N, CA, C, O and the ligand as a Tripos MOL2 file, in Angstrom:
@<TRIPOS>MOLECULE
protein
  253   251    64     0     0
PROTEIN
NO_CHARGES

@<TRIPOS>ATOM
      1 N           0.8460   -1.2090    0.0000 N.3       1 MET1
      2 CA          0.0000    0.0000    0.0000 C.3       1 MET1
      3 C           0.8740    1.2500    0.0000 C.2       1 MET1
      4 O           1.8710    1.3390    0.7160 O.2       1 MET1
      5 N           0.4780    2.1840   -0.8050 N.am      2 LEU2
      6 CA          1.1450    3.4760   -0.8070 C.3       2 LEU2
      7 C           0.4990    4.3680    0.2510 C.2       2 LEU2
      8 O          -0.6410    4.1310    0.6490 O.2       2 LEU2
      9 N           1.2160    5.3860    0.7050 N.am      3 PRO3
     10 CA          0.5850    6.3430    1.6140 C.3       3 PRO3
     11 C          -0.5750    7.0630    0.9270 C.2       3 PRO3
     12 O          -0.4630    7.4460   -0.2380 O.2       3 PRO3
     13 N          -1.6890    7.2490    1.6410 N.am      4 ALA4
     14 CA         -2.8800    7.8340    1.0300 C.3       4 ALA4
     15 C          -2.6740    9.2980    0.6590 C.2       4 ALA4
     16 O          -3.2090    9.7660   -0.3460 O.2       4 ALA4
     17 N          -1.9050   10.0180    1.4610 N.am      5 LYS5
     18 CA         -1.6780   11.4430    1.2060 C.3       5 LYS5
     19 C          -0.1820   11.7320    1.2000 C.2       5 LYS5
     20 O           0.5830   11.1100    1.9370 O.2       5 LYS5
     21 N           0.2270   12.6860    0.3580 N.am      6 LYS6
     22 CA          1.6050   13.1510    0.3730 C.3       6 LYS6
     23 C           1.8700   13.8930    1.6840 C.2       6 LYS6
     24 O           1.0540   14.6980    2.1330 O.2       6 LYS6
     25 N           3.0510   13.6020    2.3030 N.am      7 THR7
     26 CA          3.4120   14.3070    3.5310 C.3       7 THR7
     27 C           3.8190   15.7380    3.1900 C.2       7 THR7
     28 O           4.6810   15.9550    2.3380 O.2       7 THR7
     29 N           3.2030   16.7040    3.8510 N.am      8 SER8
     30 CA          3.4820   18.1100    3.5500 C.3       8 SER8
     31 C           4.8710   18.5060    4.0320 C.2       8 SER8
     32 O           5.4530   17.8420    4.8900 O.2       8 SER8
     33 N           5.4060   19.6110    3.4660 N.am      9 LYS9
     34 CA          6.7060   20.1260    3.9030 C.3       9 LYS9
     35 C           6.6860   20.4480    5.3880 C.2       9 LYS9
     36 O           7.6520   20.1740    6.1000 O.2       9 LYS9
     37 N           5.5800   21.0340    5.8590 N.am     10 THR10
     38 CA          5.4860   21.4220    7.2730 C.3      10 THR10
     39 C           5.5270   20.2080    8.1800 C.2      10 THR10
     40 O           6.1960   20.2170    9.2130 O.2      10 THR10
     41 N           4.7970   19.1440    7.7830 N.am     11 ARG11
     42 CA          4.7530   17.9440    8.6210 C.3      11 ARG11
     43 C           6.1250   17.2840    8.6750 C.2      11 ARG11
     44 O           6.5520   16.8300    9.7360 O.2      11 ARG11
     45 N           6.8340   17.2240    7.5160 N.am     12 THR12
     46 CA          8.1730   16.6480    7.4730 C.3      12 THR12
     47 C           9.1320   17.4660    8.3360 C.2      12 THR12
     48 O           9.8870   16.9180    9.1380 O.2      12 THR12
     49 N           9.0880   18.8020    8.1540 N.am     13 LYS13
     50 CA         10.0430   19.6520    8.8740 C.3      13 LYS13
     51 C           9.7550   19.6890   10.3670 C.2      13 LYS13
     52 O          10.6840   19.7500   11.1720 O.2      13 LYS13
     53 N           8.4800   19.6530   10.7490 N.am     14 SER14
     54 CA          8.1850   19.6780   12.1840 C.3      14 SER14
     55 C           8.5530   18.3480   12.8330 C.2      14 SER14
     56 O           8.9310   18.3200   14.0040 O.2      14 SER14
     57 N           8.4470   17.2320   12.0840 N.am     15 ARG15
     58 CA          8.9030   15.9480   12.6180 C.3      15 ARG15
     59 C          10.4100   15.9880   12.8290 C.2      15 ARG15
     60 O          10.9140   15.4950   13.8380 O.2      15 ARG15
     61 N          11.1400   16.5860   11.8620 N.am     16 ARG16
     62 CA         12.6080   16.6040   11.9360 C.3      16 ARG16
     63 C          13.1360   17.6830   12.8680 C.2      16 ARG16
     64 O          14.3470   17.7780   13.0630 O.2      16 ARG16
     65 N          12.2710   18.4910   13.4420 N.am     17 SER17
     66 CA         12.7290   19.5370   14.3510 C.3      17 SER17
     67 C          13.3220   18.9580   15.6300 C.2      17 SER17
     68 O          14.0060   19.6690   16.3660 O.2      17 SER17
     69 N          13.0730   17.6790   15.9080 N.am     18 HIS18
     70 CA         13.6030   17.0310   17.1140 C.3      18 HIS18
     71 C          14.8570   16.2180   16.8330 C.2      18 HIS18
     72 O          15.4030   15.5930   17.7410 O.2      18 HIS18
     73 N          15.3280   16.2180   15.5700 N.am     19 GLN19
     74 CA         16.4150   15.3040   15.2040 C.3      19 GLN19
     75 C          17.8010   15.9250   15.2800 C.2      19 GLN19
     76 O          18.7820   15.2500   14.9650 O.2      19 GLN19
     77 N          17.9190   17.1820   15.6840 N.am     20 ALA20
     78 CA         19.2220   17.8320   15.7000 C.3      20 ALA20
     79 C          20.1490   17.1660   16.7170 C.2      20 ALA20
     80 O          19.7100   16.7370   17.7840 O.2      20 ALA20
     81 N          21.4480   17.0850   16.3690 N.am     21 LEU21
     82 CA         22.4330   16.5160   17.2820 C.3      21 LEU21
     83 C          22.8030   17.5520   18.3310 C.2      21 LEU21
     84 O          22.8890   18.7470   18.0440 O.2      21 LEU21
     85 N          23.0190   17.0760   19.5460 N.am     22 LYS22
     86 CA         23.4720   17.9630   20.6140 C.3      22 LYS22
     87 C          24.9730   17.7880   20.8040 C.2      22 LYS22
     88 O          25.5360   16.7320   20.5130 O.2      22 LYS22
     89 N          25.6010   18.8350   21.2940 N.am     23 ALA23
     90 CA         27.0450   18.7820   21.5240 C.3      23 ALA23
     91 C          27.3550   17.7800   22.6250 C.2      23 ALA23
     92 O          26.5700   17.6030   23.5570 O.2      23 ALA23
     93 N          28.5340   17.1130   22.5070 N.am     24 LEU24
     94 CA         28.9530   16.1530   23.5170 C.3      24 LEU24
     95 C          29.2180   16.8780   24.8390 C.2      24 LEU24
     96 O          29.7290   17.9980   24.8560 O.2      24 LEU24
     97 N          28.8640   16.2230   25.9360 N.am     25 ASN25
     98 CA         29.0970   16.7920   27.2580 C.3      25 ASN25
     99 C          30.4820   16.3590   27.7410 C.2      25 ASN25
    100 O          30.6230   15.3480   28.4300 O.2      25 ASN25
    101 N          31.4990   17.1360   27.3690 N.am     26 LEU26
    102 CA         32.8660   16.7680   27.6750 C.3      26 LEU26
    103 C          33.2800   17.2980   29.0470 C.2      26 LEU26
    104 O          32.8610   18.3780   29.4630 O.2      26 LEU26
    105 N          34.1130   16.5140   29.7410 N.am     27 SER27
    106 CA         34.7170   16.9850   30.9720 C.3      27 SER27
    107 C          36.2240   17.0950   30.7420 C.2      27 SER27
    108 O          36.7190   16.7220   29.6780 O.2      27 SER27
    109 N          36.9430   17.5990   31.7230 N.am     28 VAL28
    110 CA         38.3810   17.8310   31.5740 C.3      28 VAL28
    111 C          39.1400   16.7500   32.3260 C.2      28 VAL28
    112 O          38.8270   16.4500   33.4780 O.2      28 VAL28
    113 N          40.1380   16.1650   31.6720 N.am     29 CYS29
    114 CA         40.9690   15.1390   32.3090 C.3      29 CYS29
    115 C          41.7530   15.7560   33.4710 C.2      29 CYS29
    116 O          42.3650   16.8130   33.3190 O.2      29 CYS29
    117 N          41.7290   15.0840   34.6450 N.am     30 LYS30
    118 CA         42.4250   15.6180   35.8150 C.3      30 LYS30
    119 C          43.9440   15.5380   35.6510 C.2      30 LYS30
    120 O          44.6870   16.2960   36.2750 O.2      30 LYS30
    121 N          44.3910   14.6090   34.8040 N.am     31 LYS31
    122 CA         45.8270   14.3790   34.7020 C.3      31 LYS31
    123 C          46.4690   15.2660   33.6310 C.2      31 LYS31
    124 O          47.4830   15.9150   33.8860 O.2      31 LYS31
    125 N          45.8670   15.2930   32.4150 N.am     32 CYS32
    126 CA         46.5040   16.0290   31.3210 C.3      32 CYS32
    127 C          45.6570   17.2010   30.8390 C.2      32 CYS32
    128 O          46.0600   17.9010   29.9100 O.2      32 CYS32
    129 N          44.4920   17.4320   31.4470 N.am     33 ALA33
    130 CA         43.6490   18.5950   31.1800 C.3      33 ALA33
    131 C          43.1080   18.6490   29.7530 C.2      33 ALA33
    132 O          42.6780   19.7100   29.3020 O.2      33 ALA33
    133 N          43.1230   17.5170   29.0320 N.am     34 SER34
    134 CA         42.5010   17.5110   27.7070 C.3      34 SER34
    135 C          41.0270   17.1060   27.8460 C.2      34 SER34
    136 O          40.6700   16.4320   28.8130 O.2      34 SER34
    137 N          40.1680   17.5020   26.9020 N.am     35 PRO35
    138 CA         38.7460   17.1440   27.0010 C.3      35 PRO35
    139 C          38.5300   15.6480   26.8540 C.2      35 PRO35
    140 O          39.1240   15.0190   25.9780 O.2      35 PRO35
    141 N          37.6730   15.0620   27.7120 N.am     36 LYS36
    142 CA         37.3790   13.6370   27.6500 C.3      36 LYS36
    143 C          35.9080   13.4140   27.9470 C.2      36 LYS36
    144 O          35.2500   14.2750   28.5320 O.2      36 LYS36
    145 N          35.3840   12.2480   27.5420 N.am     37 LEU37
    146 CA         34.0250   11.8780   27.9050 C.3      37 LEU37
    147 C          33.9990   11.4800   29.3740 C.2      37 LEU37
    148 O          34.8950   10.7740   29.8360 O.2      37 LEU37
    149 N          32.9800   11.9260   30.1180 N.am     38 SER38
    150 CA         32.8850   11.5280   31.5030 C.3      38 SER38
    151 C          32.5620   10.0340   31.5930 C.2      38 SER38
    152 O          31.9040    9.4930   30.7050 O.2      38 SER38
    153 N          33.0150    9.3660   32.6500 N.am     39 HIS39
    154 CA         32.8560    7.9250   32.8810 C.3      39 HIS39
    155 C          33.5670    7.0860   31.8240 C.2      39 HIS39
    156 O          33.2000    5.9330   31.6010 O.2      39 HIS39
    157 N          34.5860    7.6560   31.1700 N.am     40 ALA40
    158 CA         35.3560    6.9170   30.1840 C.3      40 ALA40
    159 C          36.8360    7.2760   30.3450 C.2      40 ALA40
    160 O          37.1740    8.3100   30.9210 O.2      40 ALA40
    161 N          37.7110    6.4120   29.8300 N.am     41 ALA41
    162 CA         39.1380    6.6850   29.9110 C.3      41 ALA41
    163 C          39.5010    7.8490   28.9950 C.2      41 ALA41
    164 O          38.8970    8.0430   27.9400 O.2      41 ALA41
    165 N          40.5030    8.6200   29.4210 N.am     42 CYS42
    166 CA         40.9900    9.7310   28.6070 C.3      42 CYS42
    167 C          41.6720    9.1720   27.3630 C.2      42 CYS42
    168 O          42.4990    8.2660   27.4670 O.2      42 CYS42
    169 N          41.3350    9.7020   26.1890 N.am     43 ALA43
    170 CA         41.9080    9.2000   24.9380 C.3      43 ALA43
    171 C          43.3730    9.5810   24.8010 C.2      43 ALA43
    172 O          44.1200    8.9240   24.0760 O.2      43 ALA43
    173 N          43.7910   10.6400   25.4920 N.am     44 THR44
    174 CA         45.1610   11.1200   25.3530 C.3      44 THR44
    175 C          46.1180   10.3580   26.2580 C.2      44 THR44
    176 O          47.1640    9.8940   25.8050 O.2      44 THR44
    177 N          45.7610   10.2240   27.5610 N.am     45 CYS45
    178 CA         46.6990    9.6270   28.5090 C.3      45 CYS45
    179 C          46.1710    8.3370   29.1420 C.2      45 CYS45
    180 O          46.9160    7.6680   29.8570 O.2      45 CYS45
    181 N          44.9130    7.9700   28.9030 N.am     46 GLY46
    182 CA         44.3670    6.7310   29.4330 C.3      46 GLY46
    183 C          43.9200    6.7930   30.8780 C.2      46 GLY46
    184 O          43.5480    5.7710   31.4550 O.2      46 GLY46
    185 N          43.9490    7.9700   31.4710 N.am     47 TYR47
    186 CA         43.5800    8.1140   32.8860 C.3      47 TYR47
    187 C          42.0780    7.8770   33.0750 C.2      47 TYR47
    188 O          41.2670    8.4570   32.3540 O.2      47 TYR47
    189 N          41.7040    7.0310   34.0360 N.am     48 VAL48
    190 CA         40.2980    6.8220   34.3830 C.3      48 VAL48
    191 C          40.0220    7.4400   35.7470 C.2      48 VAL48
    192 O          39.2020    8.3490   35.8710 O.2      48 VAL48
    193 N          40.7240    6.9320   36.7890 N.am     49 ASN49
    194 CA         40.6680    7.5440   38.1150 C.3      49 ASN49
    195 C          42.0060    7.2920   38.8040 C.2      49 ASN49
    196 O          42.9410    6.7950   38.1770 O.2      49 ASN49
    197 N          42.1040    7.6360   40.1020 N.am     50 SER50
    198 CA         43.3990    7.5470   40.7640 C.3      50 SER50
    199 C          43.9330    6.1230   40.8330 C.2      50 SER50
    200 O          45.1370    5.9160   40.9910 O.2      50 SER50
    201 N          43.0180    5.1160   40.7130 N.am     51 LYS51
    202 CA         43.4670    3.7200   40.7880 C.3      51 LYS51
    203 C          43.6980    3.0970   39.4140 C.2      51 LYS51
    204 O          44.4900    2.1640   39.2840 O.2      51 LYS51
    205 N          43.0130    3.6040   38.3890 N.am     52 ILE52
    206 CA         43.0560    2.9680   37.0710 C.3      52 ILE52
    207 C          43.6070    3.9290   36.0250 C.2      52 ILE52
    208 O          43.1020    5.0410   35.8680 O.2      52 ILE52
    209 N          44.6390    3.5010   35.3140 N.am     53 THR53
    210 CA         45.1170    4.2230   34.1350 C.3      53 THR53
    211 C          45.3750    3.1870   33.0430 C.2      53 THR53
    212 O          46.1430    2.2480   33.2500 O.2      53 THR53
    213 N          44.7400    3.3520   31.8850 N.am     54 LEU54
    214 CA         44.8940    2.3950   30.7940 C.3      54 LEU54
    215 C          46.1110    2.7610   29.9590 C.2      54 LEU54
    216 O          46.4920    3.9280   29.8560 O.2      54 LEU54
    217 N          46.7170    1.7230   29.3600 N.am     55 LYS55
    218 CA         47.8310    1.9820   28.4490 C.3      55 LYS55
    219 C          47.2730    2.3410   27.0720 C.2      55 LYS55
    220 O          46.3950    1.6490   26.5560 O.2      55 LYS55
    221 N          47.7720    3.4000   26.4910 N.am     56 ILE56
    222 CA         47.3030    3.8640   25.1790 C.3      56 ILE56
    223 C          48.2900    3.4110   24.1220 C.2      56 ILE56
    224 O          49.4860    3.6850   24.2280 O.2      56 ILE56
    225 N          47.7910    2.7090   23.0860 N.am     57 ALA57
    226 CA         48.6410    2.3060   21.9790 C.3      57 ALA57
    227 C          48.9410    3.5140   21.1130 C.2      57 ALA57
    228 O          48.0320    4.2450   20.7200 O.2      57 ALA57
    229 N          50.2070    3.7220   20.8160 N.am     58 LYS58
    230 CA         50.5790    4.9040   20.0240 C.3      58 LYS58
    231 C          50.6060    4.6240   18.5340 C.2      58 LYS58
    232 O          50.7920    5.5470   17.7400 O.2      58 LYS58
    233 N          50.4210    3.3410   18.1240 N.am     59 SER59
    234 CA         50.5260    3.0060   16.7030 C.3      59 SER59
    235 C          49.2960    3.4230   15.9140 C.2      59 SER59
    236 O          49.3110    3.3560   14.6850 O.2      59 SER59
    237 N          48.2160    3.8570   16.5930 N.am     60 GLU60
    238 CA         47.0000    4.2460   15.8690 C.3      60 GLU60
    239 C          47.1670    5.5500   15.1010 C.2      60 GLU60
    240 O          46.5150    5.7640   14.0800 O.2      60 GLU60
    241 N          48.0470    6.4260   15.5980 N.am     61 GLU61
    242 CA         48.2150    7.7200   14.9480 C.3      61 GLU61
    243 C          48.9970    7.5780   13.6560 C.2      61 GLU61
    244 O          49.9840    6.8440   13.6030 O.2      61 GLU61
    245 N          48.5610    8.2820   12.6030 N.am     62 ASN62
    246 CA         49.2510    8.2510   11.3230 C.3      62 ASN62
    247 C          50.4560    9.1900   11.3550 C.2      62 ASN62
    248 O          50.3370   10.3550   11.7360 O.2      62 ASN62
    249 N          51.6070    8.6750   10.9540 N.am     63 ALA63
    250 CA         52.8420    9.4770   11.0420 C.3      63 ALA63
    251 C          52.9680   10.4650    9.9060 C.2      63 ALA63
    252 O          53.9470   11.2080    9.8410 O.2      63 ALA63
    253 ZN         44.2400   12.6110   30.1260 Zn       64 ZN64
@<TRIPOS>BOND
     1     1     2 1
     2     2     3 1
     3     3     4 2
     4     3     5 am
     5     5     6 1
     6     6     7 1
     7     7     8 2
     8     7     9 am
     9     9    10 1
    10    10    11 1
    11    11    12 2
    12    11    13 am
    13    13    14 1
    14    14    15 1
    15    15    16 2
    16    15    17 am
    17    17    18 1
    18    18    19 1
    19    19    20 2
    20    19    21 am
    21    21    22 1
    22    22    23 1
    23    23    24 2
    24    23    25 am
    25    25    26 1
    26    26    27 1
    27    27    28 2
    28    27    29 am
    29    29    30 1
    30    30    31 1
    31    31    32 2
    32    31    33 am
    33    33    34 1
    34    34    35 1
    35    35    36 2
    36    35    37 am
    37    37    38 1
    38    38    39 1
    39    39    40 2
    40    39    41 am
    41    41    42 1
    42    42    43 1
    43    43    44 2
    44    43    45 am
    45    45    46 1
    46    46    47 1
    47    47    48 2
    48    47    49 am
    49    49    50 1
    50    50    51 1
    51    51    52 2
    52    51    53 am
    53    53    54 1
    54    54    55 1
    55    55    56 2
    56    55    57 am
    57    57    58 1
    58    58    59 1
    59    59    60 2
    60    59    61 am
    61    61    62 1
    62    62    63 1
    63    63    64 2
    64    63    65 am
    65    65    66 1
    66    66    67 1
    67    67    68 2
    68    67    69 am
    69    69    70 1
    70    70    71 1
    71    71    72 2
    72    71    73 am
    73    73    74 1
    74    74    75 1
    75    75    76 2
    76    75    77 am
    77    77    78 1
    78    78    79 1
    79    79    80 2
    80    79    81 am
    81    81    82 1
    82    82    83 1
    83    83    84 2
    84    83    85 am
    85    85    86 1
    86    86    87 1
    87    87    88 2
    88    87    89 am
    89    89    90 1
    90    90    91 1
    91    91    92 2
    92    91    93 am
    93    93    94 1
    94    94    95 1
    95    95    96 2
    96    95    97 am
    97    97    98 1
    98    98    99 1
    99    99   100 2
   100    99   101 am
   101   101   102 1
   102   102   103 1
   103   103   104 2
   104   103   105 am
   105   105   106 1
   106   106   107 1
   107   107   108 2
   108   107   109 am
   109   109   110 1
   110   110   111 1
   111   111   112 2
   112   111   113 am
   113   113   114 1
   114   114   115 1
   115   115   116 2
   116   115   117 am
   117   117   118 1
   118   118   119 1
   119   119   120 2
   120   119   121 am
   121   121   122 1
   122   122   123 1
   123   123   124 2
   124   123   125 am
   125   125   126 1
   126   126   127 1
   127   127   128 2
   128   127   129 am
   129   129   130 1
   130   130   131 1
   131   131   132 2
   132   131   133 am
   133   133   134 1
   134   134   135 1
   135   135   136 2
   136   135   137 am
   137   137   138 1
   138   138   139 1
   139   139   140 2
   140   139   141 am
   141   141   142 1
   142   142   143 1
   143   143   144 2
   144   143   145 am
   145   145   146 1
   146   146   147 1
   147   147   148 2
   148   147   149 am
   149   149   150 1
   150   150   151 1
   151   151   152 2
   152   151   153 am
   153   153   154 1
   154   154   155 1
   155   155   156 2
   156   155   157 am
   157   157   158 1
   158   158   159 1
   159   159   160 2
   160   159   161 am
   161   161   162 1
   162   162   163 1
   163   163   164 2
   164   163   165 am
   165   165   166 1
   166   166   167 1
   167   167   168 2
   168   167   169 am
   169   169   170 1
   170   170   171 1
   171   171   172 2
   172   171   173 am
   173   173   174 1
   174   174   175 1
   175   175   176 2
   176   175   177 am
   177   177   178 1
   178   178   179 1
   179   179   180 2
   180   179   181 am
   181   181   182 1
   182   182   183 1
   183   183   184 2
   184   183   185 am
   185   185   186 1
   186   186   187 1
   187   187   188 2
   188   187   189 am
   189   189   190 1
   190   190   191 1
   191   191   192 2
   192   191   193 am
   193   193   194 1
   194   194   195 1
   195   195   196 2
   196   195   197 am
   197   197   198 1
   198   198   199 1
   199   199   200 2
   200   199   201 am
   201   201   202 1
   202   202   203 1
   203   203   204 2
   204   203   205 am
   205   205   206 1
   206   206   207 1
   207   207   208 2
   208   207   209 am
   209   209   210 1
   210   210   211 1
   211   211   212 2
   212   211   213 am
   213   213   214 1
   214   214   215 1
   215   215   216 2
   216   215   217 am
   217   217   218 1
   218   218   219 1
   219   219   220 2
   220   219   221 am
   221   221   222 1
   222   222   223 1
   223   223   224 2
   224   223   225 am
   225   225   226 1
   226   226   227 1
   227   227   228 2
   228   227   229 am
   229   229   230 1
   230   230   231 1
   231   231   232 2
   232   231   233 am
   233   233   234 1
   234   234   235 1
   235   235   236 2
   236   235   237 am
   237   237   238 1
   238   238   239 1
   239   239   240 2
   240   239   241 am
   241   241   242 1
   242   242   243 1
   243   243   244 2
   244   243   245 am
   245   245   246 1
   246   246   247 1
   247   247   248 2
   248   247   249 am
   249   249   250 1
   250   250   251 1
   251   251   252 2
@<TRIPOS>SUBSTRUCTURE
     1 MET1         2 RESIDUE 1 A MET
     2 LEU2         6 RESIDUE 1 A LEU
     3 PRO3        10 RESIDUE 1 A PRO
     4 ALA4        14 RESIDUE 1 A ALA
     5 LYS5        18 RESIDUE 1 A LYS
     6 LYS6        22 RESIDUE 1 A LYS
     7 THR7        26 RESIDUE 1 A THR
     8 SER8        30 RESIDUE 1 A SER
     9 LYS9        34 RESIDUE 1 A LYS
    10 THR10       38 RESIDUE 1 A THR
    11 ARG11       42 RESIDUE 1 A ARG
    12 THR12       46 RESIDUE 1 A THR
    13 LYS13       50 RESIDUE 1 A LYS
    14 SER14       54 RESIDUE 1 A SER
    15 ARG15       58 RESIDUE 1 A ARG
    16 ARG16       62 RESIDUE 1 A ARG
    17 SER17       66 RESIDUE 1 A SER
    18 HIS18       70 RESIDUE 1 A HIS
    19 GLN19       74 RESIDUE 1 A GLN
    20 ALA20       78 RESIDUE 1 A ALA
    21 LEU21       82 RESIDUE 1 A LEU
    22 LYS22       86 RESIDUE 1 A LYS
    23 ALA23       90 RESIDUE 1 A ALA
    24 LEU24       94 RESIDUE 1 A LEU
    25 ASN25       98 RESIDUE 1 A ASN
    26 LEU26      102 RESIDUE 1 A LEU
    27 SER27      106 RESIDUE 1 A SER
    28 VAL28      110 RESIDUE 1 A VAL
    29 CYS29      114 RESIDUE 1 A CYS
    30 LYS30      118 RESIDUE 1 A LYS
    31 LYS31      122 RESIDUE 1 A LYS
    32 CYS32      126 RESIDUE 1 A CYS
    33 ALA33      130 RESIDUE 1 A ALA
    34 SER34      134 RESIDUE 1 A SER
    35 PRO35      138 RESIDUE 1 A PRO
    36 LYS36      142 RESIDUE 1 A LYS
    37 LEU37      146 RESIDUE 1 A LEU
    38 SER38      150 RESIDUE 1 A SER
    39 HIS39      154 RESIDUE 1 A HIS
    40 ALA40      158 RESIDUE 1 A ALA
    41 ALA41      162 RESIDUE 1 A ALA
    42 CYS42      166 RESIDUE 1 A CYS
    43 ALA43      170 RESIDUE 1 A ALA
    44 THR44      174 RESIDUE 1 A THR
    45 CYS45      178 RESIDUE 1 A CYS
    46 GLY46      182 RESIDUE 1 A GLY
    47 TYR47      186 RESIDUE 1 A TYR
    48 VAL48      190 RESIDUE 1 A VAL
    49 ASN49      194 RESIDUE 1 A ASN
    50 SER50      198 RESIDUE 1 A SER
    51 LYS51      202 RESIDUE 1 A LYS
    52 ILE52      206 RESIDUE 1 A ILE
    53 THR53      210 RESIDUE 1 A THR
    54 LEU54      214 RESIDUE 1 A LEU
    55 LYS55      218 RESIDUE 1 A LYS
    56 ILE56      222 RESIDUE 1 A ILE
    57 ALA57      226 RESIDUE 1 A ALA
    58 LYS58      230 RESIDUE 1 A LYS
    59 SER59      234 RESIDUE 1 A SER
    60 GLU60      238 RESIDUE 1 A GLU
    61 GLU61      242 RESIDUE 1 A GLU
    62 ASN62      246 RESIDUE 1 A ASN
    63 ALA63      250 RESIDUE 1 A ALA
    64 ZN64       253 GROUP 0 **** ****
């Protein structure tokens, strides 16, 4: 079945008015002060909290 009526520009645009992306809520790394996602390891230095620091592989960066 096809839709009975063509969707109007207003109906399409008002539906899409809720689809905009919001900016990421970044926090600052306590160790290296670079922006990081909260509740996640820092991408720059791997710091999570005072007990946990992950090792960051350096081979991912293109030389
Ligand atoms: Zn860091």
